[in-house]
C-alpha positions in Angstrom: 52.3 -65.2 11.1 53.2 -68.4 13.0 55.6 -66.5 15.2 53.1 -63.8 16.1 50.4 -66.5 16.9 52.8 -68.4 19.2 53.9 -65.2 20.9 50.3 -64.3 21.5 49.8 -67.7 23.3 52.6 -66.8 25.7 55.5 -68.6 24.0 59.0 -67.0 24.1 61.2 -66.9 21.0 64.7 -68.4 21.4 65.8 -68.8 17.8 64.5 -68.4 14.2 65.7 -70.5 11.3 68.3 -72.4 13.4 70.3 -74.3 10.8 73.4 -76.5 10.3 74.5 -78.4 7.3 72.1 -81.2 8.5 68.9 -79.1 8.2 66.8 -76.3 9.8 64.3 -75.7 12.6 61.9 -72.8 11.7 61.3 -71.7 15.3 62.8 -72.6 18.6 60.4 -71.4 21.3 59.9 -71.8 25.1 56.4 -72.7 26.4 56.6 -72.4 30.2 59.3 -74.9 31.2 59.4 -76.7 27.9 61.6 -76.2 24.8 59.5 -76.3 21.6 60.9 -77.0 18.2 58.3 -75.7 15.7 58.0 -76.7 12.0 56.0 -74.2 10.0 54.3 -75.5 6.8 52.7 -72.8 4.5 50.7 -73.4 1.4 49.9 -70.7 -1.2 47.4 -72.8 -3.0 45.2 -75.9 -2.7 47.3 -78.0 -5.2 49.4 -80.9 -3.9 47.7 -81.4 -0.5 47.5 -79.7 2.8 50.3 -78.2 4.9 49.8 -81.1 7.3 50.5 -83.6 4.5 53.8 -81.8 3.8 55.0 -82.6 7.4 56.3 -86.1 6.6 58.0 -88.7 8.9 61.3 -87.8 7.2 60.8 -84.1 8.0 59.8 -85.0 11.6 63.0 -87.0 12.1 65.0 -84.2 10.7 63.4 -81.7 13.1 64.0 -84.1 16.0 67.7 -84.6 15.1 68.1 -80.8 14.7 66.6 -80.4 18.1 69.2 -82.8 19.6 71.9 -80.7 18.0 70.4 -77.5 19.3 70.3 -78.9 22.8 74.0 -79.8 22.6 73.8 -82.3 25.4 71.6 -80.3 27.7 68.8 -82.1 29.5 65.4 -80.4 29.3 61.8 -81.1 28.6 61.1 -80.6 24.9 58.6 -81.3 22.2 57.9 -80.8 18.5 55.0 -78.6 17.4 53.7 -77.9 13.9 52.0 -74.8 12.5 50.0 -75.2 9.3 49.1 -72.1 7.3 46.9 -71.8 4.2 47.6 -68.4 2.7 45.2 -68.9 -0.2 42.1 -68.8 2.0 40.5 -65.5 3.0 41.3 -64.9 5.7 44.4 -67.2 5.9 43.9 -70.3 8.0 46.4 -71.2 10.8 46.3 -74.4 12.8 48.7 -75.3 15.6 49.4 -78.9 16.6 51.2 -79.5 19.9 53.5 -82.4 20.6 53.4 -83.9 17.2 54.6 -87.6 17.0 55.0 -89.4 13.7 
């Protein structure tokens, strides 16, 4: 759902579920001249908070560090985006946050 949404906005997919022993990035996309590391948070029910609340500072740091590993020393413009999905709503709700900084 998140991937299709971002593709419809003109993003290009570079990698899905990029992982190492240190963690995982859900989607690595390209938006024009900028590399975008995307964290997708999905909730199946209203208990325990919103998808946005699940994207903690700890998770942000992990995505940032994984992005550094992905770049492997290459210099390029990049940012972290987050997509929040509530599957329990009808129709499901999707929110896209660009350039998240925590």
